[in-house]
N, C-alpha and C positions, 0 to 999 in steps of 0.2 A: 604525560597526561595527568591531570589532577581531578579527582572527584571531590567536590565540596558539598557541605551540608551539615546540618546539625544531627542527622541520623546515622552518620558514618560508623560510630562505635556502638550504637544502641543494640544491634542484633545482626546475625549473619543474613537474615532475610532482607534487612535494609541495604546491606552491601550488595546482595544479589540483585535487588531492584535497581540500584545505581548502575551496576554493570549491564543489566538488561536495557536500561535507558540509553546508555552510551552506545551499546551494540545496535539498538534500534535507530539511533541517529546516524551512525556510520552506514547502516544498510539503506536508510532513506537517501543519503548522499549518493551511494552507488546506484540506487534505482534511478535517481534523477539524471546522473551522468549516462548510464546505459540507455535510458529511455530517450534522451536527447540524441544520442548517436543512432539509435534504431529508427527514430522518427524521420531521419534524413532520407531513408531508403524505402519506407513503407507508408501506406495510407493509414489514416486514423482508425478506420474500422479493423484493418488487419492488426495493427498494434494493440488495440483494445482487446480483440479476440485472443491473441496470443498471450499478452501480458496477464490479463485478468483471468483467463482460462487456466494458465499455469499456476497462478497464485491460488485460485480456488481448488485446484487439484492438490497442491501442496498442503493447504490448510486442512482439506478433507483427510489426506493421508496422515498428517500429524494428529488430527483429532481421533482417527481410528486407532493409531498406534498408542495414543495416550488414554484410550478408553473413554473418550468423551462422546456423548450422544450427538448425532447430527440431526435427528428428528425427535419429535415428541416434546418440544418446548411448549410451555403454556401460552395460550393465545393472549394477546394484549390489544388494547385499543389502538387503532391506527388513526393518527391525526395528520398524516401527510408529510411529516418532516423528512421521512426517508426518501421521498420522491423529489425533493428539491434539486438534486444534481442533474436530473434527467434533461431539463431544457438546455443546459450548457453543453452536455455531451451531444445531444442531437444537433445543436447548431454548429458544433465543431465538425460534425460529419459532413454538413452541407457546405462548409466553407473550404474552398480549394486552398491548398497550401503549397507554396513553392518549395521544391526540393533543392533548388540551386541557391548558392550564396554569392552575392555580389559585393565586392569591396568598394568602399566609398572613393 
């Protein structure tokens, strides 16, 4: 494995950032593979509840262990961008999905 970039030798923080990026990419791949396998045997609602519930619990635990606040953030103007994914999630709940695979 090779990490390339102009910042490799500039500081230990740059190398740490590169390693975190590679780790994040590997974990995203594992998430995709595991999610594809899990979706074969459960509904979208069950998958979303289990997957994102566990992710939220893990992030909350890591934030608490790291001493990061979970509440008390300054309010900001809401312009609706954070709500854009909701229609696609809701439409996937309503769309029946076959759990069987047929070979051509």
